[in-house]
N, C-alpha and C positions, 0 to 999 in steps of 0.2 A: 289573150286578155291578161292584164297585169293584176297584181294583188289589189292595187288601188282601184282599178276598174271594177273588180269583183265586189269590193266593199261598197262602191258607189251604186252598183246595180242592186245589191242586196238592200241597201238603205232606201233607195228610191222606191223599191217594190215591196218593202216591208217583209223581206225574206229573212229567215233565221238560218243558222248553220244546218239545222235539221231539214229545212226545206230544200236547200241546195244539195245536201247529201242524198235525199230521196230522188231528186231529179237526176243527179249524176250517178247514182248507184254506188255510192261510197259511204264511208262513215263520217260522222260529224268531226271526228278527230282529223280526217283527211282535209275537210274543208277548212278547219283551223290552220292546218299546215299550209294550205294555199293562201289564206289571209295573212299569215305571218311570214310569207315568202320562204318557208322552209322547203317547199316543193313547188315545182312549176304546175300551173293549171293546164290540164290537157286541152289541146286545141278544140276538141269536140265539145267540151264543157263550155269553153269560152264562146264558141259559135252558138250553142244552144241558148245560153243566157243572154247573149247579144240579140239573138232573134226574138226572144221573149221581151227584152227591154225595149226594143224598137217596135213592138206590136206585130211582128211578122208571124208569130205563133202565140197561142194563148195557153192558159193553164189546162183547159179542156183537152187540147191537142196533146200536151205532155202527159196528162193523166191517162189518156187512152193508151199511150204506148207504155207507160210505167205499168199499168194493170196487165197488159199483154205479157210483158216481161216477167212480172211476178207470177202469173199463171203458168208460164213455161217453166220457171224455176221450181214451182211446187209439184209439177207433174213428174 
């Protein structure tokens, strides 16, 4: 995923830097660096956002896995 594609997906889906950061498990600053082309967007993040953008997965699916990960980190 390119920076331009990331921006388009975010805009189309009403996503903020914070939303993408939560989904990707990174900081908002990292998302800003992807948007500004300072750093490359990891392939896994691009694939996840593309799957969401095309309706292959939804927010409920992502939320389920994010919550599992947060519980594991807290333990």
